[in-house]
Residue, then its C-alpha position, 0 to 999 in steps of 0.5 A: m500499500k502507497r504511504k500517505i503524503n501528509v500535508l498540512l495546509t494553513a489558513i483554509g478559511c481563505p477565499g482559495g482554501p477549499s478550491i485548493i483542497d479540491s485540487l489536492r485531493e486529485d491525488p489520493s495519496i494525500r491526506i490533508t491537515g488543515t489549520d485556521m486562527r478562526k474555529n468555523v470555516p468551511g474548509k474544516f468539512l473538507v479536510d482530514a483533520f483541522y486545528v485552530v491555530p493562534p496569528g501568524k505573528s504571535e509568539s506561541y504559533i510556531t510552538e502550536m504549529l510544531s506540535i500539530v506537525e509532530k501528532e499529525k507526522i507532517d511531511v510538507i506544509l503549504p502556508l496560505a496566509t501573508f502573516e504567517l510566511n515570515s514565522l514559518s520561513e525564519n523556523s523552517s530548520l526547526f521543522g526540518e527536524y521533525g522530518c516536515k519541508i515548508c514550501i516558502s521562500n528564503k526570509e530575504a525574498l520575502d522581505i521584499s515581495n512582502n513589502k510594497f515599499k521595498l519591492y517597488n524601490k528595488f524595481k523602482k527604474e522599471k517601467f512596471t513599477p507605479e509613481h509612488f511616494i512615501p509621505n511622512s506627515l498628513d500634509d506631506l501626504k496631501n501634497k504628495m497626492c497633489l503630485l499624482g495629479f490629485p484631485d483630477k486623478r484618483v490615487v491609493i494609499k496602502p500599508f507596506v505590508s498586508h493582506g487582502s485589502i487591509g488598509l487599502r483606500i482610493i482616494d476619490n473626490e466625486i464619491d458620493l457618500y450618500d449614494q454610497y450609504i443609500n444604494y449599496k451595501p458597506s463594501s468599498i474602499s473609496i473615500p474622499a479625501e476630507m476623510l483623511d483628517f479623521i484617519f490619521k489626525e493626531r497620528d504619526i504617518n508610517d509605513i504607509l505608500l502613496s501610489e498612482y491609481l490604476p484604472g485598468k483590468e486586474m490579471g493575476v500570474d500564477l508561478l511555480l518556481d524550483p527551490k534550488s535554482n529560483k527559475v520558473i519551472k511553470g506559469i499561467v496568466r489569469d485574467n482575475g475578472d470581477v475582484l472585491f477586496s482582493e477576493v477574485s471571481n469569474g477569472f479566466i486564463v489567458e494567453e499573455k507572454k509579456l505578463l508572463s515573461m514580466a513576472t518570472e523576471i522580476a520572481e527570479e530577480i528576487g529570488l523566490s520559490y515554490v508557489v507565486n502569485f502576482d497582481f497587475k493593473y493596466d494604467y491610464n495608457g493601458e501599461p501593466k503596473l505591477l501591484e503586488i506579490n503574494p509569496r504563497m498560493 
C-alpha cells in the first residue's frame, strides 16, 4: 500500500482554501491537515484533520504548529496566509528536525516581496513600477497627492505590508457618500480626501505608501519556481475578472506572454521559490503595472 503524504495546509478559511483542498484531493495519496485562526470555517469540513492556531505573528504560533506537525506526522506545509510566512521561513530548520518541509521562499526574498515599499524601491527604474511616494506626515501626504494628479486623478494609499485589502483606500473626491450609503452594501474602499483628516488626525504616518491609481483591468500571474535554482518551471496568466477586496471571481486563464515574462523576470531577480502569485493592473495608457506579490498560493 502506498504511503500517504501528510500535507498541512494553513489558513484554510481564506477564499482560495476550498479550491486548493479540492485540487489536492485529485491525488489519493495525499492526506490533508488544515489550520486556521478561526474555529468555524467551511474548509474544516473538507480536510482530514483540523486545528485552530494562534495568529502567524503570535509568539506561540510556531510552538503550536510544531505540535501539530509532530502529532499528524506532517511531511510538507503549504502556507496560504501572508502573516505566517516570515515566522515559518525563519523557523524552517526546526520543522526540518521533524522531517517536515515548508514550501516557502527564504526570508530575504519574503522581505522584499511582502513589503510594497521595498518591492517598488528594488524595481524603481522599471516601467512596471507604479509612480509612488512615501509621505511622512498628513500635510506631506496631501502635497504628494497633488504630484500624482489629485484631485483630477484618484490616488491610492496602502500599508507597506498588508493582507487582502486591509488598509487599502482609493482617494476619490467625486465619490458620493450618500449614494454609497443609500444604494450600496458597505463594501467600498473609496473615500474622499477629507476623510484623511479623521483617519490620521494626531497620528504618525508610518509605513504608508501613496501611489498612482490604476484604472484598468486587474490580471494575475501564478508561477511555480524551483527552490534550488529559483527558476520558473511553469506559469499561467489569469484575467482576474471581478475583484472585491482582493477576492477574485469570474476569472479565467489567458495567453499573455508579456505579463508572464514580466513576472518571471521579477520572481527570478528576487529569488522566490515554490508557488508565487503576482497581481498587475493596467494604467491610463494601457500599460501593466505591478500591484503586489503574494509569495504563496
